[in-house]
Backbone bond lengths (Angstrom), bond angles and torsions (degrees), N, CA, C in turn:
res aa  C-N    CA-C-N  psi(-1)  N-CA   C-N-CA  omega(-1)  CA-C   N-CA-C  phi
1 M - - - 1.603 - - 1.461 108.06 -
2 L 1.209 124.42 -40.43 1.436 123.90 -176.43 1.579 103.90 -71.49
3 R 1.301 117.91 -43.11 1.542 120.68 -177.60 1.624 107.13 -59.31
4 F 1.343 117.50 -39.86 1.455 119.04 178.40 1.458 109.86 -61.41
5 A 1.365 114.79 -48.07 1.397 117.75 -173.31 1.563 114.40 -66.55
6 V 1.306 117.02 -30.49 1.465 123.23 -179.69 1.568 103.85 -76.07
7 S 1.387 119.02 -38.04 1.514 119.65 179.13 1.447 108.46 -67.62
8 S 1.368 122.85 -41.91 1.428 126.61 176.84 1.462 114.39 -51.85
9 T 1.404 108.13 -49.58 1.365 115.08 -171.51 1.538 109.87 -70.81
10 F 1.361 121.43 -33.03 1.463 130.51 176.98 1.639 104.69 -65.57
11 T 1.254 116.58 -43.73 1.486 121.41 176.71 1.477 111.84 -56.68
12 M 1.260 115.94 -48.11 1.535 124.06 -174.54 1.584 107.69 -65.29
13 L 1.320 110.07 -41.38 1.435 111.91 -176.12 1.584 112.44 -70.97
14 M 1.334 114.45 -33.22 1.369 120.16 169.14 1.559 115.05 -54.95
15 V 1.253 109.82 -52.09 1.482 118.11 -175.82 1.544 109.22 -62.81
16 A 1.341 110.90 -44.50 1.506 114.82 -179.43 1.542 108.95 -64.29
17 S 1.215 122.62 -36.10 1.449 125.87 -179.67 1.602 109.02 -71.60
18 A 1.332 119.05 -37.90 1.426 118.40 176.54 1.641 111.12 -67.50
19 V 1.289 114.99 -37.94 1.379 120.06 176.10 1.560 115.11 -61.25
20 A 1.342 109.22 -40.02 1.548 117.71 -179.49 1.569 109.11 -69.05
21 E 1.352 114.43 -32.82 1.431 118.08 179.94 1.516 115.22 -80.27
22 K 1.278 116.03 -14.10 1.561 119.02 -176.84 1.433 110.66 -69.66
23 P 1.234 125.22 131.33 1.381 133.52 -179.15 1.556 108.48 -55.42
24 N 1.370 114.44 143.76 1.432 116.87 179.47 1.658 106.19 -71.04
25 K 1.446 107.60 139.60 1.448 107.85 179.06 1.486 117.33 -66.53
26 P 1.301 117.61 152.63 1.516 114.92 -178.00 1.583 113.89 -63.56
27 V 1.204 117.25 141.42 1.445 123.39 174.67 1.608 109.99 -95.41
28 F 1.343 115.04 -14.14 1.423 121.84 -179.62 1.519 106.31 -153.52
29 S 1.327 118.41 137.34 1.492 124.74 172.33 1.445 103.59 -151.72
30 D 1.523 112.29 141.20 1.377 114.14 174.88 1.569 109.31 -154.98
31 D 1.345 110.41 121.06 1.485 111.74 176.40 1.629 112.81 -110.46
32 F 1.392 113.46 18.35 1.481 120.26 169.18 1.411 113.08 66.30
33 E 1.303 121.65 8.24 1.492 122.55 178.69 1.525 112.18 -71.96
34 N 1.340 117.10 -18.93 1.429 123.78 176.07 1.543 114.42 -107.08
35 G 1.351 117.94 18.47 1.441 122.86 -174.61 1.539 114.06 95.97
36 H 1.303 112.48 -170.20 1.515 115.23 175.55 1.482 118.27 -128.06
37 D 1.461 112.42 36.72 1.389 117.65 179.16 1.567 114.22 -65.07
38 R 1.291 116.29 -16.99 1.526 118.26 -177.26 1.561 109.35 -82.38
39 W 1.372 117.58 9.38 1.391 119.95 -179.07 1.508 112.86 -122.59
40 Q 1.283 116.75 145.41 1.536 124.72 -178.94 1.427 105.60 -111.81
41 M 1.479 119.07 101.77 1.347 126.13 -175.81 1.665 104.15 -94.63
42 L 1.399 111.93 123.84 1.382 112.36 -173.16 1.631 110.61 -77.28
43 D 1.230 117.23 -12.66 1.512 124.95 164.23 1.465 108.24 -129.79
44 P 1.261 125.03 85.17 1.532 124.85 -175.18 1.576 113.19 -62.94
45 E 1.413 116.84 -16.20 1.295 116.85 -170.19 1.736 106.20 -82.02
46 T 1.247 114.49 -15.10 1.471 113.45 -176.66 1.649 105.35 -103.22
47 W 1.322 116.03 13.82 1.517 112.56 175.26 1.511 110.53 -127.20
48 K 1.319 122.60 140.45 1.359 124.07 172.23 1.500 121.04 -133.44
49 L 1.301 127.54 158.94 1.381 131.19 172.99 1.505 103.54 -83.79
50 S 1.340 111.43 124.34 1.588 114.19 177.88 1.520 109.78 -124.02
51 T 1.348 111.34 154.85 1.459 117.87 -173.10 1.638 105.81 -131.35
52 H 1.437 115.70 117.24 1.442 115.46 175.46 1.505 108.83 -127.01
53 D 1.292 117.12 124.83 1.431 122.88 -179.07 1.554 111.50 58.35
54 G 1.266 120.09 36.46 1.431 122.68 -178.14 1.579 118.14 80.56
55 N 1.428 116.31 3.13 1.316 118.54 -179.79 1.530 112.89 -112.69
56 S 1.336 119.73 133.55 1.626 119.36 -173.26 1.466 106.02 -98.38
57 T 1.367 109.95 154.35 1.384 121.59 -177.42 1.639 103.60 -150.73
58 I 1.389 114.88 166.18 1.422 117.79 163.85 1.527 107.10 -105.34
59 E 1.234 116.29 151.47 1.536 127.53 -173.26 1.529 115.08 -139.57
60 I 1.287 112.52 132.84 1.543 116.48 165.91 1.446 110.91 -86.49
61 T 1.343 117.47 124.30 1.412 126.43 -167.47 1.631 118.24 -101.71
62 E 1.361 110.81 -17.94 1.502 115.04 174.27 1.369 112.19 -142.21
63 R 1.341 116.94 151.10 1.411 120.37 -179.17 1.506 112.23 -71.62
64 G 1.154 119.40 -46.10 1.594 128.76 177.59 1.429 112.86 -69.01
65 S 1.268 123.94 145.58 1.455 126.34 -174.62 1.702 110.81 -139.76
66 A 1.236 116.05 135.67 1.411 120.15 178.22 1.512 110.02 -71.25
67 Y 1.353 117.52 -17.39 1.497 117.93 177.94 1.465 103.84 -77.00
68 K 1.394 117.08 127.72 1.390 121.95 176.45 1.532 111.48 -122.11
69 P 1.277 121.51 96.88 1.431 119.50 -175.18 1.443 113.87 -64.94
70 P 1.394 114.33 154.03 1.508 121.22 -172.01 1.503 111.45 -59.90
71 V 1.301 119.46 -34.54 1.448 128.72 175.23 1.513 113.60 -120.87
72 R 1.247 116.15 155.91 1.517 115.24 -177.64 1.467 115.81 -58.88
73 S 1.335 117.43 119.16 1.399 119.85 -176.05 1.659 105.72 -170.75
74 P 1.324 118.39 176.54 1.447 114.86 -173.08 1.472 117.32 -60.45
75 G 1.387 120.80 149.77 1.435 131.08 -176.94 1.385 116.98 -95.58
76 H 1.538 117.72 -14.78 1.383 120.46 178.46 1.488 110.54 -117.73
77 V 1.249 115.63 108.39 1.497 123.16 -173.39 1.502 115.69 -128.20
78 A 1.301 116.68 115.14 1.456 119.62 172.37 1.400 116.12 -114.52
79 L 1.437 125.04 108.76 1.357 127.88 -173.41 1.388 111.67 -94.97
80 I 1.542 123.37 143.48 1.327 120.01 169.03 1.520 106.56 -74.74
81 R 1.417 111.53 136.97 1.501 120.49 175.76 1.565 116.15 -78.07
82 D 1.249 110.96 137.64 1.415 118.58 174.64 1.447 117.83 59.91
83 L 1.387 112.60 39.40 1.446 122.30 175.67 1.429 112.77 -144.76
84 E 1.305 120.23 118.31 1.321 127.50 176.07 1.460 116.76 -133.55
85 L 1.362 118.90 120.99 1.391 121.02 -173.72 1.565 115.01 -136.29
86 G 1.298 118.17 160.85 1.456 120.62 -172.91 1.601 102.28 -103.92
87 S 1.297 117.72 -68.12 1.481 116.11 173.59 1.503 107.84 -99.52
88 F 1.456 111.75 139.49 1.445 117.80 -179.91 1.445 113.21 -162.01
89 E 1.272 121.02 173.72 1.501 132.05 170.47 1.429 104.68 -122.86
90 I 1.415 121.59 130.26 1.472 123.77 159.13 1.441 112.76 -120.97
91 T 1.317 117.58 134.67 1.488 121.98 170.42 1.420 106.50 -123.47
92 F 1.346 115.19 157.76 1.392 125.37 176.04 1.468 115.20 -175.02
93 R 1.392 118.51 164.54 1.387 124.57 173.60 1.505 115.56 -101.79
94 V 1.383 117.93 144.23 1.415 121.40 -168.53 1.466 107.68 -141.26
95 R 1.352 116.67 135.59 1.496 115.97 172.61 1.636 106.42 -125.14
96 S 1.349 120.10 123.77 1.321 123.13 170.05 1.616 112.98 -68.55
97 T 1.201 127.10 125.17 1.448 123.51 -173.36 1.477 114.20 -108.74
98 K 1.400 115.05 2.94 1.520 118.95 172.75 1.486 111.66 -148.66
99 D 1.283 120.45 126.38 1.353 122.69 170.69 1.491 117.06 -73.82
100 T 1.332 121.38 104.77 1.457 124.06 -175.92 1.557 114.65 -107.13
101 G 1.279 113.29 7.89 1.538 126.35 174.68 1.485 111.82 95.64
102 N 1.338 117.00 -136.20 1.523 118.34 -164.23 1.445 112.10 -71.87
103 H 1.411 118.65 -20.57 1.510 119.12 -177.84 1.502 109.60 -100.04
104 R 1.339 121.65 12.80 1.428 125.97 175.54 1.420 105.38 -50.63
105 D 1.413 122.10 126.99 1.321 118.75 -177.49 1.599 118.04 -160.35
106 C 1.187 119.38 168.67 1.484 124.97 155.31 1.542 112.93 -124.66
107 C 1.325 120.10 160.20 1.463 123.54 179.27 1.423 108.40 -126.22
108 V 1.408 115.89 154.81 1.388 129.44 176.32 1.583 103.29 -125.99
109 F 1.311 118.33 123.20 1.477 122.51 178.21 1.504 109.15 -104.25
110 F 1.328 117.24 140.02 1.542 114.86 175.00 1.647 106.23 -157.20
111 N 1.343 106.04 166.50 1.575 114.15 -171.98 1.573 108.36 51.64
112 Y 1.288 114.24 39.82 1.479 123.46 -174.45 1.599 103.93 -77.43
113 Q 1.332 119.40 112.77 1.344 126.20 170.21 1.594 119.90 -85.07
114 D 1.275 106.11 -47.56 1.523 116.40 172.01 1.615 106.46 -169.03
115 D 1.267 122.42 -165.42 1.335 127.90 -172.25 1.484 116.80 -70.69
116 Q 1.408 115.49 -11.58 1.407 118.45 170.53 1.446 120.81 -123.30
117 H 1.360 110.08 19.12 1.535 114.74 179.79 1.563 109.35 -150.69
118 F 1.346 109.55 101.69 1.527 122.21 178.69 1.473 114.79 -171.73
119 Y 1.226 111.79 173.19 1.444 121.26 171.89 1.644 109.44 -113.55
120 Y 1.280 112.29 149.27 1.536 113.25 171.05 1.568 109.11 -148.97
121 V 1.168 115.99 157.67 1.461 126.28 -177.99 1.536 102.83 -110.92
122 H 1.354 116.58 121.99 1.495 125.62 175.67 1.403 109.44 -106.61
123 L 1.412 116.02 98.60 1.394 121.56 176.68 1.482 114.35 -80.38
124 G 1.324 118.24 66.21 1.443 122.35 -179.18 1.508 112.97 -76.60
125 A 1.378 113.90 152.79 1.404 115.31 -177.40 1.486 118.62 -63.83
126 K 1.392 120.19 -39.17 1.343 129.93 -179.57 1.635 109.68 -121.85
127 P 1.264 112.40 116.18 1.603 110.46 -175.46 1.538 113.29 -70.72
128 D 1.175 114.36 145.16 1.575 125.13 169.92 1.551 102.07 -161.89
129 P 1.313 115.06 175.24 1.581 114.34 -176.25 1.418 115.59 -56.25
130 H 1.281 125.01 -14.56 1.432 127.46 -176.91 1.594 109.60 -111.97
131 S 1.233 119.71 -4.59 1.519 124.09 -173.31 1.515 107.84 -142.38
132 G 1.445 110.69 140.56 1.393 120.42 170.34 1.534 112.44 72.75
133 Q 1.278 116.72 35.59 1.455 127.52 -177.93 1.441 117.19 -135.36
134 I 1.339 122.11 160.41 1.430 125.19 176.35 1.560 98.93 -92.95
135 M 1.359 107.98 131.76 1.628 118.49 -168.07 1.460 105.53 -117.16
136 I 1.464 110.87 158.45 1.378 121.92 169.03 1.516 108.27 -130.08
137 V 1.215 114.62 140.56 1.429 124.22 174.62 1.555 110.32 -119.98
138 N 1.274 116.27 104.51 1.472 120.75 -174.64 1.565 110.96 -135.63
139 E 1.391 109.17 81.68 1.530 115.25 -176.77 1.439 118.21 53.71
140 A 1.375 112.56 27.46 1.468 122.35 177.40 1.527 111.28 -160.22
141 P 1.313 118.98 166.96 1.411 116.65 -175.92 1.561 112.76 -62.84
142 R 1.285 120.17 153.61 1.413 124.18 -168.26 1.598 107.66 -56.68
143 L 1.369 114.31 145.79 1.433 122.45 -170.35 1.581 103.78 -136.02
144 A 1.323 112.29 136.24 1.532 117.32 -178.60 1.557 107.52 -83.90
145 M 1.321 110.43 129.64 1.494 116.85 179.40 1.492 109.97 -95.98
146 T 1.309 120.10 -6.88 1.538 126.93 -177.53 1.614 108.21 -120.89
147 K 1.253 106.44 165.49 1.554 111.49 173.57 1.522 104.39 -126.85
148 N 1.382 118.50 55.37 1.424 125.00 179.14 1.473 110.28 -60.52
149 E 1.319 114.64 139.58 1.585 120.17 173.12 1.496 111.11 -120.16
150 S 1.297 116.56 1.27 1.485 117.45 -177.96 1.544 113.62 -79.95
151 L 1.229 123.24 135.38 1.454 123.64 173.22 1.398 112.91 -68.20
152 T 1.369 123.86 151.49 1.377 129.46 165.18 1.458 107.09 -98.78
153 P 1.408 119.27 114.24 1.404 121.91 -170.62 1.521 116.79 -84.30
154 W 1.297 110.36 69.83 1.593 114.53 178.85 1.433 112.97 -72.89
155 D 1.419 111.94 145.89 1.357 122.87 177.04 1.549 111.71 -148.59
156 D 1.201 129.48 -153.55 1.484 124.95 176.81 1.549 108.05 -100.97
157 Q 1.301 120.88 15.31 1.436 118.03 174.74 1.442 117.31 -107.21
158 W 1.326 120.82 170.94 1.419 124.54 179.91 1.479 114.41 -73.96
159 H 1.397 115.06 137.74 1.483 116.97 175.97 1.488 111.87 -128.51
160 K 1.360 117.71 158.39 1.462 117.84 175.65 1.459 114.86 -105.94
161 V 1.350 119.55 143.42 1.392 126.17 -178.17 1.511 113.17 -126.64
162 R 1.121 116.18 139.54 1.634 122.27 178.98 1.514 104.87 -130.22
163 V 1.411 117.58 130.69 1.495 119.93 167.30 1.597 101.71 -126.60
164 T 1.333 111.33 143.61 1.387 120.63 -176.59 1.684 103.01 -135.71
165 R 1.420 107.36 133.26 1.387 110.90 -174.54 1.620 106.76 -136.31
166 D 1.433 116.50 121.40 1.488 121.72 174.84 1.443 106.58 -110.18
167 V 1.365 117.19 117.72 1.482 119.44 178.64 1.496 112.51 -73.27
168 E 1.267 117.12 -27.19 1.489 118.55 -168.66 1.614 105.47 -71.04
169 S 1.454 112.39 -44.01 1.520 110.62 -177.12 1.552 101.98 -93.31
170 G 1.256 124.77 -16.08 1.521 124.86 -170.69 1.598 115.56 84.89
171 K 1.350 115.97 2.46 1.335 116.38 -170.03 1.630 110.01 -76.79
172 I 1.317 111.52 140.00 1.466 121.62 172.51 1.575 109.59 -123.82
173 D 1.275 118.98 127.34 1.532 125.89 177.00 1.578 109.91 -119.18
174 V 1.149 115.89 136.53 1.449 122.75 174.12 1.424 113.65 -122.20
175 F 1.362 116.13 126.73 1.641 114.37 -175.53 1.629 98.28 -124.15
176 F 1.346 112.55 146.36 1.383 126.76 179.75 1.582 108.45 -132.78
177 D 1.227 119.10 102.61 1.507 127.87 -178.55 1.511 110.08 72.40
178 D 1.377 113.73 -62.70 1.535 118.19 179.28 1.578 106.82 -73.24
179 M 1.266 118.52 111.11 1.452 117.39 -177.54 1.567 110.40 -95.18
180 S 1.364 111.54 3.72 1.512 113.66 177.73 1.656 112.35 -90.65
181 K 1.280 116.41 -25.66 1.453 125.48 -170.87 1.597 107.31 -126.70
182 P 1.394 116.42 126.79 1.599 115.75 178.95 1.466 104.64 -67.78
183 H 1.345 109.64 143.35 1.526 120.74 167.45 1.541 112.88 -74.21
184 M 1.319 113.38 -31.30 1.499 119.94 169.83 1.566 107.41 -159.41
185 S 1.306 114.77 161.37 1.392 120.96 179.43 1.460 111.17 -151.87
186 V 1.377 119.48 157.39 1.531 122.55 175.85 1.507 101.99 -162.28
187 T 1.393 111.97 163.91 1.488 119.67 170.67 1.475 108.26 -124.18
188 D 1.379 118.80 132.29 1.488 128.14 -179.74 1.517 108.98 -158.51
189 N 1.311 115.16 140.46 1.354 120.20 -170.48 1.573 111.08 -117.81
190 T 1.371 115.39 13.20 1.496 123.80 -176.43 1.428 120.07 -50.98
191 F 1.543 110.66 -51.89 1.434 118.70 -176.82 1.523 109.81 -121.92
192 G 1.426 109.12 149.65 1.403 118.73 -177.41 1.541 109.18 -110.82
193 K 1.227 123.21 -129.31 1.398 127.35 -177.27 1.459 116.94 -56.89
194 G 1.248 122.93 133.37 1.435 125.90 -177.18 1.566 112.78 -167.02
195 Q 1.263 111.33 -177.14 1.644 118.78 176.93 1.496 108.69 -77.36
196 I 1.324 114.29 166.40 1.423 123.93 176.31 1.519 106.26 -132.82
197 G 1.377 112.26 146.12 1.484 113.92 -171.88 1.604 109.42 -157.52
198 L 1.325 114.47 175.53 1.458 121.98 174.07 1.468 109.15 -135.33
199 G 1.369 111.72 168.38 1.502 113.43 -174.15 1.620 109.24 160.41
200 S 1.244 116.25 -153.35 1.540 125.27 175.33 1.551 106.89 -158.87
201 F 1.312 109.30 163.91 1.484 119.81 173.32 1.658 110.41 -64.04
202 D 1.150 110.77 -55.89 1.704 118.19 176.13 1.566 108.13 -163.52
203 D 1.337 116.76 34.05 1.391 116.21 -178.45 1.688 111.02 -112.64
204 L 1.294 114.35 -178.93 1.416 118.44 -177.94 1.568 112.53 -111.58
205 N 1.356 122.06 125.44 1.350 126.12 -175.73 1.415 110.04 -143.90
206 E 1.414 112.57 159.85 1.533 123.89 172.80 1.440 107.82 -125.10
207 F 1.391 111.89 132.09 1.455 119.30 -177.31 1.463 113.61 -116.27
208 D 1.364 116.91 147.23 1.517 119.82 176.57 1.514 107.91 -152.62
209 D 1.449 113.63 164.54 1.460 124.44 162.32 1.542 108.71 56.79
210 V 1.314 119.09 53.82 1.510 127.80 -177.55 1.479 105.92 -84.69
211 V 1.429 116.67 127.68 1.456 122.05 179.78 1.615 104.34 -132.29
212 V 1.325 118.44 130.90 1.459 122.35 171.68 1.480 109.20 -123.14
213 R 1.339 112.46 128.84 1.475 120.24 172.92 1.518 113.19 -115.64
214 R 1.320 120.60 153.14 1.327 124.69 176.99 1.437 109.31 -90.00
215 L 1.313 120.95 132.80 1.506 125.61 178.96 1.494 113.87 -102.92
């Protein structure tokens, strides 16, 4: 009887451990096969739904944008509609479609309160105070919170990006292709729950297979 009780307890602990280790289910996913209605583009004229070899993506089509933010910050912004999170993980695939030099980039927006209060990751090719950093926009032109010195190795191929945010600790981690080691990290507690989005400062990108999980 005692042996059965110990065995049952061990089994329950193993099941509980497996459940705890199971990744959170996505709260949002989009492969754009049904269009891009789940996205709020701040300048819809510079985005389009594209299809290549039967696969759908969203794509930034022009470097310039009619959207002019109130403080210096990215001009191409696509926010997920009806989703606000504090702690989260977003993964997606991205392809840079034009080589624009050292500031060739894509951006990830998060904890977005409004057009003057948010964080974003600028995955610029060559880092400097305005490129290749984790940025904050807080009623002033974007400001780098990191001093990243690692290049972002853009080419014409698809790449995978993951961004994680923990509001309790303030930790932000950004991964590019290598999902085992952060490309850059920072800790900041300025903003909590907000929208999440994709885009670029003023470059051309194609996005696919977006998945967001709550942490």
